[in-house]
C-alpha positions in Angstrom: 64.5 95.0 -67.5 63.3 98.4 -68.5 61.6 100.8 -66.1 59.9 104.2 -66.6 57.4 106.0 -64.5 57.0 103.1 -62.0 56.3 100.6 -64.8 58.7 97.7 -65.3 59.0 95.5 -68.4 60.9 92.3 -68.0 62.5 90.7 -71.0 64.0 87.2 -71.2 66.7 85.8 -73.4 65.6 83.3 -76.1 68.8 82.1 -77.8 66.9 80.1 -80.5 64.9 83.1 -81.7 65.6 84.2 -85.2 64.6 87.9 -85.2 63.9 87.9 -88.9 61.2 85.2 -88.3 59.8 86.7 -85.1 56.1 87.8 -85.2 55.8 88.6 -81.5 54.1 91.8 -80.5 52.9 93.7 -77.4 50.2 96.4 -77.2 50.8 98.9 -74.4 48.1 101.4 -73.4 49.4 104.6 -72.0 48.4 108.2 -71.1 50.1 111.3 -72.6 51.2 109.4 -75.6 52.3 112.5 -77.5 54.7 113.4 -74.6 56.0 109.8 -74.5 56.5 109.8 -78.3 58.4 113.0 -78.2 60.6 111.7 -75.4 61.5 108.7 -77.5 62.3 111.0 -80.5 64.4 113.3 -78.3 66.3 110.2 -77.2 66.9 109.1 -80.8 64.7 106.0 -80.4 64.0 104.5 -83.8 60.2 104.5 -84.5 59.0 101.8 -86.9 58.8 103.4 -90.4 55.1 102.3 -90.7 54.4 103.1 -87.1 54.5 106.9 -86.7 52.2 108.5 -84.2 48.7 108.9 -85.7 45.0 108.7 -84.8 43.6 105.4 -86.0 40.0 104.8 -87.2 39.3 102.6 -84.1 39.6 105.5 -81.7 43.3 105.2 -80.6 46.4 107.3 -81.0 49.1 104.8 -81.7 52.8 104.4 -82.7 55.1 101.4 -83.0 58.7 100.4 -82.7 60.7 97.2 -82.9 62.8 95.9 -79.9 66.2 94.4 -80.6 64.6 90.9 -81.2 62.1 92.4 -83.7 59.1 92.2 -81.3 56.6 94.9 -82.4 55.8 97.2 -79.5 52.7 99.3 -80.2 51.7 102.1 -77.8 48.2 103.4 -77.8 46.0 105.9 -76.0 42.2 106.1 -76.3 40.9 109.3 -77.7 
């Protein structure tokens, strides 16, 4: 379980999962994405090499990272 700013995410073990074949992803909408991104950088959280914070053509600021099971976690904020 992970908790920050009164938000909890619950993760469950999946022993048969092969992380190299995982295509799971989660999109998380947030406010103050730049502050959150900087907090992750300050804590040495590894950002996906193709997922640095940027403004997307569809009107979102987004960045991505991989969890330990290779689930893609993308965080976005409407602009």
